[in-house]
N, C-alpha and C positions, 0 to 999 in steps of 0.2 A: 545673876549675870545680867550685864547690860543688854538692852534690846538689840543694839547694833552688833554686839559680839554674838548673840544668839542667832541673828540672821545670817552671819557669816558661817557659823557652824552648821546651820540648817542647809545652806547652799552647798557646803562641802559634803554633807552626809549623802547627797544624791549620788556622788561618785561611787560610793560603796555598794549601792544596790542596783544601779542601772548600767547596762553595757554602754561604753562610751567610745567615741571615735573622732578621727580627724577627717573632715570633708571639705573639699574645695568648692567654693561657690560656683555653680554651673554658669551663672550669668556672666561671670568674669571670663569664661572661656568662649562665650558666644560672640563677644566683641571686646576689643581692648577698651579699657575704661575711658569714659569721657573725662575731660579735664575739669577739676573742681578746685577753686581757689580757697574758699572758706566754707565753714559749715553752714553759713547763713543762706547761700544762694548759689546758683549756677548761671554763668553768663557767657556770652560769646567771646568776651575778652579772655576767658580762661584758656582758650586754645593757643595763646601766645606762650603759655607756660609748659614746661615739661613736668608731668605729674605722675606719680605712682600711687595706686590705690589698692587697699585690701579691705574687704568687708565680709559680712556673713560668716559662714563656717570657716572661711580662710583664716579668720582670726584665732581659731582654735586648733589649727592643724599641727602646731608645734607646742611643746610645753614651755612656751616663751613667757618669762615673767617680766620681760622688758620690751619696749617698742623696738629697740635696736635689733635684738635677736629675732624678733618677728619679721623684720624687713631685710635681714642680712643677706639673703640670697637674691634680692631684686637687683636688676642691672643698675650700676652706679652707686650702690649702697653697701656699706660694710658695717660691722659692729665692733666696738672696742673689746667686748667679752672679758672685761677685767675680772668679773665674778658673776655667778648666776643671778645675783640680785643687783648687780651694777654693770650696766652695759649701755653705751651711748652711741647714737648713729654717727657714722662717718660717711659723708656725701661727697663724691668726686674728690676724695683725698682730704677733705676738710672736716673738722670736728670742733668740739668744745665751744669757744667763744664765737665761732663762725656758723654754728648750726643752732637754730632756735627750736625748742620743743614746746608745744602748747596744747591746750585742751579747749576745744570749742572757741578757738581764736584768742584765748588768753594764755599768757606764758605759764609754764609749769611752776615757776617761782620756787626753785630749789637751789641746791649747790652742786648739781651734777656737772656743770661746765667748769667748775673750779678745780676738780681733781677726778681722775679716772675711777677711783673707788667709791664715788658717791652715786647713789641710786636716783633715777628719775621716778618720782612718786605718782606715776600714771600707769596703771596696770592694764594690759591688753584685755583682761577679762571684762572691764567696764566699757570698752569701746564698741560702738556700732560700725565705725569705719575709721580707717587710718589712712592719711594721705601724706605724700611727700611732695613739696612744692619747690621747684627750682626755677630760676629766671626772674623776669620782671615782677611776678606776683609777690616775691619776698619783700619788695619795697613797702608793702602795707604794714610790715611787722617790726621793723627796726634795723639799725645798722649791725646788730649782732646776728642777723639772719643772712649775712653776705653769702654763705655757702648753701643755704637751704632752710626749709621749715618742715618739721614733722608735726602734723596736727592730728590729734585724736578727737573723734567726734562721738558724742553720746546725747541722750535725751534728758539729761539732768535738769535742764531748763526747757520745758516743753514749748514748742513753737506752734503746735496745732492741737486741736481737740482729738481725743482718741476715738477711732472708729468703733462704734458699738459701746463706747463709754468705758471699756476695760480691756487691758491686754497685760499679759505676764509672760516672762521667759525664765526658764531654768537651764543653766549650763553646768556640766560637770565633766571632769576628765581625770586621767591618771596616766603615768608613764613608768615603764619598767626601769629606765636607765638611772633614775634617782629615787624611785619609790614615791614619786610625788602624787599628790591628790589636790585637785583644785575645783572650785565651783563658784557660781555667781547666780544671783536671783534678782529680778527687777519686776516692778509693778508700775503700770501706767493707768491712770483712771481720770475721767473728766466728766463734767456736768455743769450746766449753768455758767458757761464761759470760763470755768476754772479747770485747769489740768494739773495733776499731781504726779510726781515721779519719786519712787523709792528704790534704792538698790543696795546690795551688799555683796562682797566677794571675800574669798579667802583662799590661801594656798599654803601647802606644806611640802617640803622636799628635803631629802637627805643628801649626803655626799654622793655625787654622781659617779657612775662607773666609767672607766676608760679602757681602751683596747689593751689586751694582755691580761685581763682578769682582775685588775686592781681597781682602786677608787681614787678620785682626786680629793685629797684631804681638805677639810675646812671649806666645803662648798655648799653646806646646807643652808636653808633659808625658810622663813615663814613670814607671811604678811596678811593683812586683812584691812578692809575699809568699808565705809558706809557713806551714803549720801541721801539727802532728801531735797527736793526742789518743787517749785510750783510756778504757774504762770496764769495771768489773766489774759484770755484770748478775746480780742475784739475784732470788729469788721475792719480788715486792712492791717492787722498787726497783732503784737503781743508785748507783754512786759513780764519778766519773771526773775526769780532768784533761787539760789541753791547753796547749800553748805555741805562740805564733804570732809571726811577725816580718814587718814591712813596711818597705819603703823607697820613697821617692817624691821625684822631682825635678820641680818644676813652676814655670812662669814666670808672672809677674804682668803683665797688660796695663795699658795707660795710657800717656799721652804721656811723662811723666817716667820711668816704670818701663821702658818700652821703650828709651828712650835710655840708661838706666843698666844695661840687661840684668838687671833685678831677677829673682831666682829664689830658691826655697826648697828646701832639701835636708833631708828629714824621715826619721827612723828611730824605730821603736817596737818594743819587745819586750814581750810581755804573756803572763802566765801566769794561767790560770783553772782553778778546780776547782768542781765542784758535785755534788750528789747528792739523792736522794729516797728516802724509806721510806714506803710506803703501808700504811695500816691496821695500825699496830703494836699497837693494842689497841682496846677498845670505846669509849674516850673520845676517842682521837686518830685522825683519818682519814688524815693524812699529815704528814710532816715533811720540809722541804726546806732546803738551804743552798746558798750560792754565794759564792765568794771570787774577787776579781780583783786582780792586782798588775801594775803596768806601769812602764816606764822610757821616757819620751818625750823627744826632743830634736830641734830643727830649727835649722839655720843659715840666715840670710838673707844672700844674696850679691848683689853688684852693684858698679858703679863708684862710687868715693868722689868727693869734691870735686876731687881732683887727677887724676881719670881712671884710677885704679888699681883693678883688679878684685880683689875679695877679700871676706872675711867681714865683714859690717857689724854683725850682731846675732845673738845666740843666745838661744833660749827653751827652758827645760827644765820638765818636769812629771813629778814622781814621785808615784804615787798608789796607794792600797790601799783596797779596799772589800769589805765582807763583810755578808751578810744571812742570817737564819734565819727561816723561816716555819713555822707550825703550823696545820693545818686541824683544827678540832675536829669530832667526830661530831655528827650532828643531835640536837638537844635538843627534846623534846616540850614545848610550852607551851600554855596555854589558848587562845592566839590562832593557833597553828600551829607548824610545824617551824622551828627556829632553827638556821642553819648559819653558819659564819664562819671567818675566818683571822686570826691574830695574828702579829706579827713584830717583829724588831728589825733595825736596820741601822746600821753604823758605817763611817766613812771618814776618811782622812787625805790631804791634798793639799798638795804643796810646789811652788809655781809662782813663776817669776821670770825676769827678762831680764838679759842681760849683753851689752855691746858698746860700740863706739866712738861710738854715737849718744847715749850718756848713760843709756840704760836707761829704758824706759817704766814698768817695775815692778821695784822691788827685791824680793829673795826674800821670799815670804810663806808662811805655814803656816795651814792650815784643818783643824780637827778637828770632826767631827760624830758625834752618837749620836742615834738616833731610835727610837721605838716606834710601831707602827701597828696598827690593827684594822679588820676589815670584818665586819659582821654582816648577815645577810639573814633576814627573817621571811616565810614563805609563808602569807599570810592565807587564800588560797583557790586554786583551780586557775587562776584568771585574774588574781589580784592578789598582788603581793609588794612589800615595802619593804626598803630597804637603808640602813644608816648606816655611815659610815666616819670615822676620825679618825687624826690623826698629830700627835705632839709631838716636836720636835727641839731639841737644844741644840747650838749652834755656837760655836766659839772661833776668831776670825780675828786673826792677828797679823802685823805687818809694820812698815814705816817710814811713819809718817803725815806727809805733806807739809804745810808751812805756807807759804802764799803771801800776798803783800800783798792787802788787801781788794779792790783793783781789778784784781788778777791781772796787774799790770804792774811792771817794774822802774822805779826802784831799790827795794830792792837788786837786783843782777844775778843773784842766785841765791836759791833758796828754802831753807828749813831743814827738817830732818826729825828726828823723834824716834820712838823705839820706842813702839808702841801695840798694845794688845790690846782687841778688842771681843768681847763675849759677847751672843748672841742666843738667844731661845727662841721660834721660830715655832710656832704651833699651828694646825692646819687640821681642818676637819670637813665632812662632806657628808651630805645626806639625799636619798634617791631613791624614786620610786614607779614601778612597772612594771605596766601594765594591758593584758591581752589584749582585743582588740576583734573584732567580726565581720569577716569577709572576710580572716582571717589577718593582721590588722594588730596592731601593738603600740605603745602609747602610753607614752612615758617622760617623767618630770619629775625634774630634779635641781636642788637648791639647794646651793651650796658657799660656804664661807668659807675661803679658803686664804691662807697667809702665806709670804713669802719674805724671807730675810735677805740683806743686801747681800753681793755677792761681793767677794773680795779686791781685784781690779782697780778696782771701783767705789769702794772706800774709799781705796786707796793709790796709784793711778796718778799719774805726774808726769813726762810726757815726750811725745815725738813718736810718732804712730801713722800712718805713711805709708799704711797700708791704707785708712783712712777719711779721709785728708787732714786730720787734726786733731792738735792739741797737747792732750793729755788731762790734766785736773787732777781727781784724786779728791777725795772728800769723806769724811773719817774720821768725820763726825758723822751719817751717814745712818742712818735708822730702818728698821725692818721695813716691808716693803711688803705691803699687804693687798688681796686681790681678793674681792669678793662677787658671786657669779654665779648666774643663773637660766638654765636651758636646757630647752626643750620639744622633744621629738622624736616623729616618727611613722614607723614602718617596716613594710614588707611585703617579706619575703624569699622568698616562694614564689608560684607562679601565673604567669599570663600577663603581668601587670603587676607589676613589682617596683620598689620605691623606698625611699629614706630621706631624710627632710627634718628639718632642725634649725634652730631659731632660738634666739639666746642674747643675754644682756645681762650685762655685767660692769662693776662700779664698782670702780675702783682707788683706794685711799687711800694717799697717799704713794708714787705711782708714780715709780720711779727712772728718770731719763733724763739725757741730755747737754744742758745748757743752753748756748746760744751766748752768749759774753761780749761779742762785738763786736771782740775783738782778733785779731791775726794773729801767727804765729811762724814761725821756721825750726825747726831741730832742738833748740835750747837755749832756756831761759827768758829769758836775757839779750837775745835777739833779739826778744822779743815787743813788739808795738807796733801801728802803723797799717797795716803792710804785711808780706807774707810769704806763702809758698805754703800754710801750714797754718792752718786756722781753729781758734782757741782755744775749747775747750769745757770746761765744769766740771760735774761730776755734781751734780744737785739733785733735788728731789722736788716733785711736784704731783699733785693728784687728777685722775683721767682716767676717761672712760667709753668702753667698747668695746661695740658691738652688731653683730650680723651674722646671716647666714642661709646655709645650704648645702642643696643639693638634688641628688640623683642618681637617675636612673630608667632602667629598661629595659623594653621592650615586645616580646613575641613577636608579630609581625604575621601570618605565615602559614608553613606548611610549604613547603619548596622542595626538590625531589628527595629526597635522604636527609637533609636538614638543616632548619634554621629560618632564616627571614629576619626581621630585627628592627630596631628603632630604639632609640637611647639619648639621654639628655640630661643636662646638668648646669648648675648655677648656683651662684655664691658671691659674697658681698659682705661687707665689714667696714668699719665706720665708726668712727673713733676720734678723740675730741676731749678736750681738757683741760677742766677745770671752767669756764674762762672762755669756752668755745666755740671757741677756736683749735684747729687740727689737730695731732694727733700726727704726727711725721714718718715717712716711709718706710712707708706703708701701701699694700698691693697694691691694684690697681684691681678694680672689679667685672668678673666674667667670665660669659659665657653660651656654651654650646656644645652640640653634639650630633653624632650620626653614624648611619649605616646599616651593618648588619653581616649576615654570613651565617656560620653555623657548622654543622658536621657532625662525625662521628666523626673525619674525617681533615683537613678543611679549615676554615680560619678566615680571613675577610676583613673589613676595616672601612675606611670612609672617614669621617673626622671633621673638624669645624671648631670651633675654640675662638676666640671673639672676646673680647679684652680692651678695655674701654672706656677712653677718655681719663681719666687721673687728674689732676684739677685741685683736689682737696681737699688743699691743700699747706700745709706749715708754713713758718715763717720760714726764709729762705735756701734753700728748695726751689724747684724749677721744675716745671711741669706736664709730664706725659709723654703722648705721643700713643698712642692705641689701636692695635691691630693685629689681624690675622687669622692664626691658625696652622692651616694645613691639613696633615693627615697622612693617609696611605694605607698599608695593610699587607695582606699575604696570607702565609699559611703553610700548610704541609702536613706532617702527621705520619703516618708509616708504622709500624705495629706488626708485628714479626716473630713467626713461630712460636716458642714458647718452646723454647730450647735451653740446657742447662746451660752457664753461662759465656759464652754468645753475645750478640750484639746484640739488645736487646729492642725498642727503638724509635728512630726517627730523625725529627727535626724540622728542616725547612729553610724559609726564607722570605725576604721582602724588605720593607722599609718605606721610605717616602719622608717626609721631615720638612721642614717649612717649604716646602711645594711652591709657594707663591706668591712665594717669595724675598723676604719682607717684611723691611723694616728694623725690627727689634724692639729696643727699649730697655726694660730692666727698671727699673721705678720704684723698687724697694726697694734697688737696687744703688748703692753709693757711687760706682761708676764709670760710671753710665749715660750721662753726657755724652761720655765718651771711648771707651766700649766698646759695640759692637753685638753682639747675639747671633748665633749661626751662621746662615748662609743656607741655601739649598736643599741637601739632602744625601740620599743613599741609603745605607741600612745593610743588610748581609747578615749572616745568622747561621745557625749550625747547632748542634744539640744531639744527642749520641749517648749512649744509656744502655745499659749492659751488665748 
C-alpha cells in the first residue's frame, strides 16, 4: 500500500474507536468575524468587503464533503447540491463562471464551473479556515470572480515556524444519515528555519436516507488525498512549496442516472509555491508571490444504450496561474496617509471533453494577463476611502459551432471553424468607511466590474446530462458588465453584534442560457419536438439583482461559568431581467435564529432556519415549497496540562441535522424534482491536537 493511502486509512480508522461530534467554534460566537481578504494577511482595507468565515470545529459540524454544502446556510450563500460529491457555491444568485473557488489564494483549477455534476477537488477536511469574499476584494483574483470568491486556507505551505517545533492534529467523524466515516491527520514540524507540513484525509459514504424511510439512490461517494509541503522561514518572510493529490469516486442521483449507474472518477495533482518578503526597504512594505500548476482529469462512467458499463466521457483541465503583489509603504499626503497594493496575475487554461457522446466542448485554450491596484486614503481617525481597479486581457480560442438559425436539423450536423476571441474587461470600485458611535462602522461601495465570456459559453456544442440540456455556445458573446451599489452597517464588539448589507446590481449583457423550445437526445441530428434534453443556447440580456443580508448575536445573560445568548439571520435576493421576467434558479428568502450557550469548555446551540416558498420563477421552472431546517448541537473541549509532545486538547460532540425530517428540495438544483436532500441524521466527531 502506498504511504499516502495508508495515511488516509489511518486517519479514517480513528472514527471507529473515538466518540466524535460537531462543535461550533466558540470564538465565532463571541464576536462576528473580522474581515479577511486573503490567507496571507489581515489589513484595514478588508473592512470594505463583505466576508463570511468558518474555522475551527465549525468546519466539522456537518458531514459536508464540499465547500458549498459547508457554507449553504450562511446568509447570501446557497449550494447547487447536484450530488453529495458535487456541489458548488451560489453567492447572491450567482454561480459557475461568476464564482471563483481557490485554495490559499490559488484557483482550484478544476472543471466544476463547466457543469453542475463536476466536483471541486478541495475537501473541507483539509481546511483550517474557509472565507467567502464579496465586493471590491474580488478584483484581486480575476474577472471570473465577479460574483464572489470562496477561499479555503490551510498550512500546506507553512508561513511561520511551529511553536515548540511540533504540532499534530487528528480529526474523525461519522454520520447516521449516510453511514459515512471521515478523518484527517496533519503534522507540522520545524527547526533551523525550515518548516514541514504533511496531511492526509479520507471519507466514505453510502446512499443517504431521505424522509419517509427510503434512500436517495446513487448518492454514495469516496475520496482521499495527501499533501506534503515545506518552507524556508527567514527574518521578514518565507518561501515554500507543496504538492497535493486527490482522487474521488462519486455517484450522480436522478432517475436516469441511477438506472445507468452514472458515476464520476476524478483525479488531480497540484503543485503550488508561494512566498513573502516583508519590509525590504523604506518604499516597499511587502512583496508576495504565488504560483499554482495542476493536472485534472475525470472520467464519466455508466451504462450505454446497449446496457454495457464503461467510460462514456472524459474531461481534462490543465492550468497554470501566477501572481505577484507589492504593498507600498505609507505615503504622506495633504489629505492623509496613503497605503496600497499593486499586482499582476497571469494564467493559462486548457479545457476540453472527449468521449462517445460526441463531446460537449472541443479542446479550448484561455490565456489571461491582468494588473490590479488597491489604494486607501486615511482622511481622519474615523473616515477612510478606498479605490481599486483591475484591467485584464484574455484570449480564448477553440472551435466555434455554427448551427442553423432555428437550432434544428437539417442539416443533421453543425459545422465548426477555428476561432479566437480577445477581450479586455476593466473593473474599478470606490468605497467609503466611516466609524460611528456605539462601535459601529458604516460602509459604502460602488463597483463597476466586467467579465469576459468563458470558453464553454462561447464554444459548447453538445449534451450536458448534468443539467438535462443540449448546450449551444455563442461565439459572438460580448463582455458582461455589473454596476453595483452596496451599503453595510457592522458592529463586531459588545453585547449586541451584527452585520447588515443591502445591495443592488445592474447587469448589462448578462450571459445566460436561453431556452429555444427544442428538445434533443445526445446528438444534434436528434433535436426536434421531443427528447430527454432541453435545448438551450447562450445569449445575453440586461438584468437586475437586489438583495439584503443580516446576521446578529446577542449576549442575554451570564449562566454558570458561561454566557447564554440568541442569534438570528436573514437573506433575500431578487433577480429579474429588464422586461420584468425572472432570472432562473434564484434561492428563496430565508429567516432563522437560535439559542446558544458557551463557556470555556462547553458549546451548545439549537437553531431553526426557514426557507420560504420560491414562486418567483422563470420560463420552464416550477415553484419550490418552503421548509424548516432544525439543527441542534453540543460539544465539549478539554484542555490538558502542557506537556512537551503530549495531547494539548480534545474536543468531542454531537449534532442533529434536519431534526424535523423535512422533505427538502433545493430550488437552485437542476435535480430538485428527482432528488430530495438528506433526512434526519446525527453526526459525531472528535478533534485531538498535540
